[in-house]
C-alpha positions as CSV (number, residue, x, y, z in Angstrom):
1,M,94.3,56.9,27.1
2,P,95.7,53.6,27.6
3,V,94.0,50.5,25.6
4,I,94.2,47.4,27.4
5,N,93.7,44.1,25.8
6,F,91.7,41.5,27.8
7,P,91.7,37.8,27.1
8,Y,88.1,36.3,26.7
9,G,87.7,32.8,25.3
10,K,89.9,32.5,22.3
11,E,89.7,36.3,21.7
12,M,90.9,39.7,22.9
13,I,88.8,42.4,23.8
14,A,90.6,45.8,23.4
15,Y,89.2,48.6,25.8
16,A,90.5,52.1,26.3
17,I,90.4,53.6,29.8
18,P,90.4,57.5,30.3
19,D,93.7,58.8,31.7
20,N,91.9,60.7,34.5
21,R,90.5,57.4,35.7
22,F,93.1,54.8,34.9
23,R,95.0,53.9,38.3
24,G,97.2,51.3,36.7
25,Q,97.4,47.6,35.5
26,L,98.7,44.6,37.1
27,V,100.6,42.6,34.8
28,S,103.1,39.8,35.3
29,Q,106.8,40.4,34.0
30,M,106.3,37.0,32.7
31,H,104.6,38.7,30.0
32,H,107.7,40.4,28.8
33,Y,110.0,37.5,29.4
34,K,111.7,36.1,26.5
35,A,112.7,32.6,26.5
36,P,116.3,31.5,26.0
37,A,115.4,28.8,24.0
38,S,112.4,27.0,22.1
39,Q,109.6,25.2,23.9
40,D,111.1,21.9,22.7
41,A,114.6,22.8,23.9
42,L,113.4,24.1,27.3
43,V,111.8,20.8,28.1
44,A,114.9,18.9,26.8
45,Q,117.2,20.8,28.8
46,A,114.9,20.4,32.0
47,L,114.9,16.6,31.6
48,Q,118.6,16.4,31.1
49,N,119.4,18.3,34.1
50,P,116.7,17.3,36.8
51,V,116.8,18.7,40.3
52,G,117.2,16.2,43.1
53,T,116.9,13.0,41.0
54,P,118.7,11.2,38.3
55,K,117.7,11.5,34.9
56,L,114.2,10.2,34.0
57,S,115.9,7.7,31.6
58,V,118.0,6.3,34.5
59,M,115.1,6.1,36.8
60,A,113.1,3.9,34.2
61,E,115.9,1.4,33.9
62,G,114.3,-2.0,35.2
63,K,110.9,-0.6,35.6
64,K,108.2,-2.5,33.8
65,K,105.0,-0.3,34.4
66,V,105.4,3.4,34.3
67,L,102.4,5.7,34.9
68,I,102.5,9.5,33.9
69,I,99.9,11.6,35.4
70,A,98.9,14.1,32.8
71,S,96.8,17.3,33.6
72,D,93.0,17.5,32.3
73,H,91.3,19.8,29.8
74,T,90.8,22.5,32.4
75,R,94.5,23.4,32.7
76,P,96.4,24.9,29.7
77,V,99.4,22.8,30.0
78,P,101.1,22.6,26.7
79,S,101.4,18.6,26.9
80,K,102.3,18.3,23.5
81,F,105.9,19.7,24.3
82,I,106.0,17.7,27.5
83,I,104.6,14.2,27.0
84,P,106.6,13.0,24.1
85,P,110.0,13.9,25.4
86,M,109.1,12.3,28.6
87,L,107.9,9.0,26.8
88,A,111.1,9.1,24.8
89,E,113.0,9.4,28.1
90,I,111.3,6.6,29.6
91,R,111.7,4.3,26.9
92,K,115.2,5.2,26.4
93,G,115.8,3.8,29.7
94,N,113.5,0.7,29.2
95,P,112.3,0.2,25.7
96,Q,109.9,-2.4,26.9
97,A,108.3,-0.2,29.4
98,E,104.5,-0.6,29.7
99,I,103.5,3.1,29.8
100,T,100.0,4.6,31.0
101,I,98.9,8.0,30.9
102,L,96.4,9.0,33.8
103,V,94.4,12.1,32.8
104,A,94.3,13.7,36.4
105,T,90.5,15.2,36.4
106,G,90.3,15.6,40.1
107,V,86.6,16.3,40.7
108,H,86.2,17.9,37.2
109,R,84.0,16.2,34.3
110,E,85.7,13.5,32.1
111,T,88.0,14.8,29.6
112,T,86.6,14.1,25.9
113,Q,88.3,12.7,23.1
114,Q,88.7,15.9,21.2
115,E,90.0,17.5,24.0
116,L,92.6,14.7,24.6
117,I,93.7,15.3,21.1
118,D,93.8,19.0,21.3
119,K,96.1,18.4,24.4
120,F,98.3,15.6,23.4
121,G,98.1,15.4,19.7
122,E,96.6,12.8,17.4
123,N,99.8,10.6,17.6
124,V,99.8,10.3,21.4
125,V,96.0,9.5,21.6
126,K,96.4,6.9,18.8
127,S,99.5,5.3,20.1
128,E,99.5,5.4,23.7
129,H,97.4,4.1,26.5
130,I,95.4,6.7,28.0
131,V,93.2,6.5,31.1
132,I,91.0,9.1,32.4
133,H,90.5,9.2,36.2
134,D,87.2,9.2,37.9
135,S,87.1,10.6,41.5
136,V,83.9,8.5,42.1
137,S,84.2,5.4,40.1
138,S,87.9,4.7,39.4
139,P,89.4,1.7,41.4
140,T,91.2,3.0,44.5
141,V,93.6,2.1,47.5
142,N,93.7,3.6,51.1
143,L,97.3,4.8,51.5
144,G,96.8,6.0,55.1
145,K,96.1,9.4,56.7
146,L,97.0,12.9,55.9
147,P,98.7,15.2,58.4
148,S,95.2,16.8,58.7
149,G,93.7,13.4,59.4
150,G,91.9,12.8,56.1
151,D,92.2,9.5,54.3
152,I,94.6,9.4,51.2
153,I,92.3,7.3,48.7
154,I,94.1,7.3,45.7
155,N,93.7,5.7,42.2
156,K,94.7,2.1,42.3
157,L,97.1,2.6,38.9
158,A,99.5,4.8,40.9
159,L,100.1,2.0,43.3
160,E,100.3,-0.9,40.6
161,T,103.0,1.0,38.9
162,D,106.9,0.6,39.4
163,L,107.6,4.3,38.5
164,L,105.2,7.2,39.0
165,V,105.9,10.6,37.1
166,S,103.8,13.6,36.3
167,E,103.7,16.5,33.9
168,G,102.1,19.8,34.8
169,F,102.5,23.8,35.0
170,I,103.1,25.8,37.6
171,E,101.1,29.1,38.1
172,P,99.9,31.0,41.0
173,H,96.9,29.3,42.7
174,F,94.3,31.1,44.8
175,F,94.3,28.7,47.7
176,A,97.1,26.0,47.1
177,G,99.8,28.8,46.6
178,F,100.9,27.4,43.3
179,S,99.5,25.0,41.0
180,G,101.9,22.0,39.7
181,G,104.0,19.6,41.3
182,R,102.2,17.6,44.1
183,K,98.8,18.6,42.8
184,S,99.0,16.2,40.2
185,V,98.3,13.5,43.0
186,L,96.2,15.5,45.4
187,P,93.5,16.6,43.9
188,G,94.7,15.0,40.5
189,I,94.0,11.3,40.9
190,V,92.6,10.8,44.3
191,N,89.1,9.9,45.6
192,R,86.4,12.6,45.9
193,E,86.4,11.8,49.6
194,T,90.0,12.9,49.6
195,V,89.6,16.0,47.8
196,L,86.5,17.1,49.9
197,Y,88.7,16.8,53.3
198,N,91.5,18.6,51.6
199,H,89.5,21.8,50.6
200,N,87.7,21.9,53.9
201,A,86.2,25.3,55.2
202,E,88.8,25.8,57.9
203,F,91.6,25.2,55.3
204,I,90.0,27.7,52.8
205,A,89.7,30.3,55.4
206,S,93.3,30.1,56.7
207,P,95.1,33.2,55.8
208,F,98.0,31.0,54.6
209,A,95.7,29.4,51.9
210,R,96.3,32.2,49.4
211,T,97.9,32.9,46.1
212,G,101.4,32.6,45.9
213,I,101.7,31.2,49.7
214,V,103.0,27.7,50.6
215,E,104.6,28.2,54.0
216,N,102.2,27.0,56.6
217,N,99.4,26.4,54.0
218,P,97.4,23.5,55.1
219,I,96.3,22.5,51.8
220,H,99.9,22.6,50.5
221,I,101.2,20.6,53.6
222,D,98.4,17.9,52.6
223,T,98.9,17.6,49.1
224,L,102.9,17.4,49.4
225,Y,102.4,14.7,51.9
226,A,100.2,12.7,49.7
227,A,102.5,13.0,46.7
228,R,105.3,11.6,48.9
229,A,103.0,8.8,50.0
230,A,102.1,8.0,46.5
231,R,105.9,7.8,45.7
232,L,105.3,10.4,43.1
233,D,109.3,10.1,41.9
234,F,109.6,12.7,39.3
235,I,107.9,15.8,37.8
236,C,108.4,17.7,34.6
237,N,106.6,21.1,35.0
238,V,106.7,24.2,32.8
239,V,105.9,27.8,33.3
240,I,103.8,29.5,30.3
241,N,103.2,32.8,29.0
242,A,99.9,34.6,27.9
243,Q,100.3,32.7,24.6
244,K,100.2,29.5,26.5
245,E,104.0,28.9,25.4
246,V,106.6,27.2,27.4
247,I,109.1,29.9,28.6
248,Y,110.6,27.9,31.5
249,A,110.8,24.3,32.2
250,V,112.1,22.2,35.4
251,A,112.2,18.5,36.2
252,G,113.1,16.2,39.0
253,D,112.0,15.8,42.5
254,V,108.4,16.6,43.2
255,D,109.1,19.2,45.9
256,L,112.8,20.4,45.2
257,A,112.0,20.7,41.4
258,H,108.7,22.5,42.3
259,R,110.5,24.8,44.6
260,V,112.9,26.0,41.9
261,G,110.0,26.4,39.4
262,R,107.7,28.4,41.8
263,E,110.8,30.6,42.9
264,F,111.3,31.7,39.1
265,L,107.7,32.3,38.7
266,A,107.2,34.3,42.0
267,A,110.2,36.7,41.2
268,K,108.3,37.5,38.1
269,C,104.4,37.8,38.8
270,Q,104.3,39.4,42.1
271,V,102.7,42.8,41.9
272,D,101.8,45.5,44.3
273,A,98.0,46.1,44.7
274,I,96.6,49.3,43.2
275,P,93.7,50.3,44.9
276,A,90.7,51.4,42.9
277,D,86.9,51.4,42.9
278,I,86.5,49.4,39.7
279,V,88.8,46.5,39.0
280,I,88.7,44.6,35.5
281,S,89.9,41.0,35.6
282,T,89.8,38.1,33.5
283,N,90.6,34.2,34.0
284,G,93.4,34.5,31.2
285,G,91.2,33.3,28.3
286,Y,90.6,30.0,27.1
287,P,90.8,27.2,28.5
288,L,90.5,28.4,32.0
289,D,87.4,30.7,31.5
290,Q,85.3,28.0,30.4
291,N,82.9,28.3,33.3
292,I,82.0,30.3,36.4
293,Y,83.8,27.8,38.8
294,Q,87.3,28.5,37.5
295,S,86.8,31.9,37.0
296,V,86.6,32.6,40.7
297,K,90.4,32.6,40.6
298,G,90.5,35.5,38.4
299,M,88.3,37.4,40.9
300,T,90.6,36.9,43.7
301,A,93.1,38.7,42.2
302,A,90.7,41.8,41.9
303,E,89.5,41.0,45.4
304,A,93.2,41.9,46.6
305,T,93.1,45.4,45.1
306,V,89.4,46.6,44.8
307,N,88.3,48.8,47.6
308,K,86.0,47.7,50.0
309,G,82.5,48.3,48.6
310,G,83.8,48.6,44.9
311,V,83.2,46.8,41.7
312,I,85.0,44.0,40.1
313,I,84.3,43.6,36.4
314,M,85.0,39.8,35.4
315,L,85.4,38.7,31.7
316,S,84.9,35.1,31.3
317,C,83.6,33.4,28.1
318,S,82.2,30.5,30.4
319,N,80.7,28.6,27.5
320,D,80.8,25.2,29.4
321,G,78.1,26.6,32.1
322,H,78.5,27.3,35.8
323,G,81.1,24.4,36.0
324,G,79.6,22.7,39.1
325,E,76.0,21.6,40.0
326,S,76.6,21.7,43.8
327,F,78.4,25.2,43.2
328,F,75.3,26.4,41.6
329,N,72.8,24.7,43.9
330,T,74.3,26.5,47.0
331,F,74.0,30.2,45.4
332,K,70.4,29.0,44.3
333,Q,69.3,27.7,47.7
334,E,71.2,30.3,50.2
335,K,71.1,34.0,49.3
336,N,72.4,35.3,52.8
337,L,76.2,35.3,52.1
338,P,77.4,35.8,55.6
339,R,75.1,33.0,56.6
340,M,76.4,30.7,53.8
341,T,80.1,31.2,55.0
342,E,79.2,30.6,58.8
343,T,77.6,27.4,57.4
344,F,80.6,26.3,55.8
345,L,82.7,27.0,58.5
346,K,80.6,25.1,61.0
347,T,80.9,22.0,58.8
348,P,83.3,19.2,59.7
349,K,86.1,18.4,57.4
350,N,84.8,15.0,56.8
351,K,81.2,16.5,55.8
352,T,82.7,18.9,53.1
353,I,80.4,18.9,50.2
354,V,81.3,19.2,46.6
355,D,82.5,22.7,45.4
356,Q,82.0,24.1,48.6
357,W,85.6,25.6,48.5
358,E,84.6,27.6,45.5
359,S,81.5,28.7,47.0
360,Q,83.1,29.9,50.0
361,I,85.5,31.8,48.3
362,L,83.1,33.5,45.8
363,S,81.1,34.5,48.8
364,R,84.2,36.0,50.3
365,V,84.8,38.1,47.2
366,L,81.1,39.2,47.0
367,Q,81.1,40.4,50.4
368,R,84.0,42.7,49.6
369,A,82.7,44.1,46.3
370,K,79.8,43.7,43.6
371,V,80.7,41.6,40.7
372,I,79.6,42.3,37.3
373,Y,80.0,39.2,35.0
374,I,80.7,39.4,31.4
375,S,80.0,36.0,29.7
376,S,78.0,34.1,27.1
377,L,75.7,32.7,29.8
378,P,72.0,33.4,30.5
379,D,71.6,36.4,32.5
380,E,69.4,34.4,35.1
381,M,72.4,31.9,35.9
382,I,74.6,34.8,36.5
383,Q,72.0,36.5,38.7
384,E,71.6,33.3,40.8
385,F,75.3,33.6,41.7
386,Q,74.5,37.2,43.1
387,M,76.4,38.5,40.4
388,I,75.2,41.1,37.7
389,P,75.4,40.0,34.2
390,A,76.7,42.1,31.3
391,H,77.7,41.4,27.5
392,S,80.3,44.1,27.0
393,L,82.8,46.2,28.9
394,D,80.6,49.3,28.1
395,E,77.5,48.1,29.5
396,A,79.5,46.8,32.6
397,M,81.3,50.1,33.1
398,K,78.3,51.9,32.9
399,K,76.4,49.5,35.5
400,A,79.4,50.0,37.8
401,E,79.5,53.7,37.6
402,E,75.8,53.5,38.6
403,L,76.3,51.2,41.4
404,L,79.0,53.5,42.8
405,G,77.0,56.7,41.8
406,N,80.5,58.1,40.6
407,P,81.0,58.2,36.7
408,Q,84.5,59.1,37.4
409,A,85.5,56.1,39.5
410,G,89.3,54.9,39.4
411,I,89.9,51.8,37.3
412,T,92.7,49.2,37.9
413,A,93.1,46.7,35.1
414,I,94.2,43.0,35.6
415,P,94.4,41.6,32.0
416,D,95.0,38.1,33.3
417,G,94.0,37.7,36.8
418,I,95.4,34.2,37.3
419,A,99.0,35.2,36.4
420,V,99.7,37.5,38.9
421,I,100.3,37.3,42.7
422,V,99.0,40.6,44.0
423,K,100.3,42.0,47.3
424,S,98.0,43.7,49.1
């Protein structure tokens, strides 16, 4: 009887699945990959061997103002291993450089002081100039049009700098294909209006706006264009394992370096679907399972392998609530899922509302399978999202069996739903 360990918050939940019901588990080879060097060494090697650009120290020569775009609290980027060596490289090229770290919140809430310390370490927070981007109130500049027609309205600091660089991590992304690289700019540091236009219903509905796909992906095309328009000259991105440790790093050109990184990742995290009536998934634990909004990502991995009419059991601590007021209100006010989807598709790109994309994707998942949601949230909140609340895997499994009318239904396990690209 296989025992699968599922990340939940900062803990692991072990669950035994009967042999006769176990169809298999979808696990990235990344979990078994052994890094050839330490986290510090991997980042140092990447910075000394950039792809498509000179070294960061060389690029910093003569640059008075330097802006580093950093990820926010919703991303498990091990910034403690990335930001310090980037700072050192910049100051190697120009010891007098005026460096600002701009936290790319996208349309997320503001990162707290404690979250900054947890992310960067006390020394960086105490010593460096850190600004938190706000998609509504931060001063912005209009850089023109995206290929899709939307305006590129970006944080003014990015245009006032002599050198724009970013850190981040590369993982499968459920509609941008992959995270990292160009996403530091869009949605990272742009105005809410630009994010909404890029995340419109037509783009989200595209068959190319899926995990692991960038070719012909309209969202990727816009985001790369925005990064180029903003003159994002250098990136340092990492790939992490289940323990959130750096196991690979790449630096250099925003497109070329990112390509190298995502090719490394894709070669190790693509898995074939294992169809089953019950699929158990997670969002990889903390910090990505802090709310329902983020946890839709892990559900899409299950969506790609669960049988039509089946049940997805989603484990997500969600200690930070639903994650989006508009996201919550959409489900509270509209209970007809096909009508919800139709309304989104009829909405003009420039009228996209906040969190519409997340609602659209969750609606799509729910129209394929029932979702039983294990979390620390009140049952009433889960029910508003047309999901079924549960507080343990035993309880969830019993409910799934009752829904299916089959106590022997097959089960596929996805210990980390955001770490795999499921080929259905």
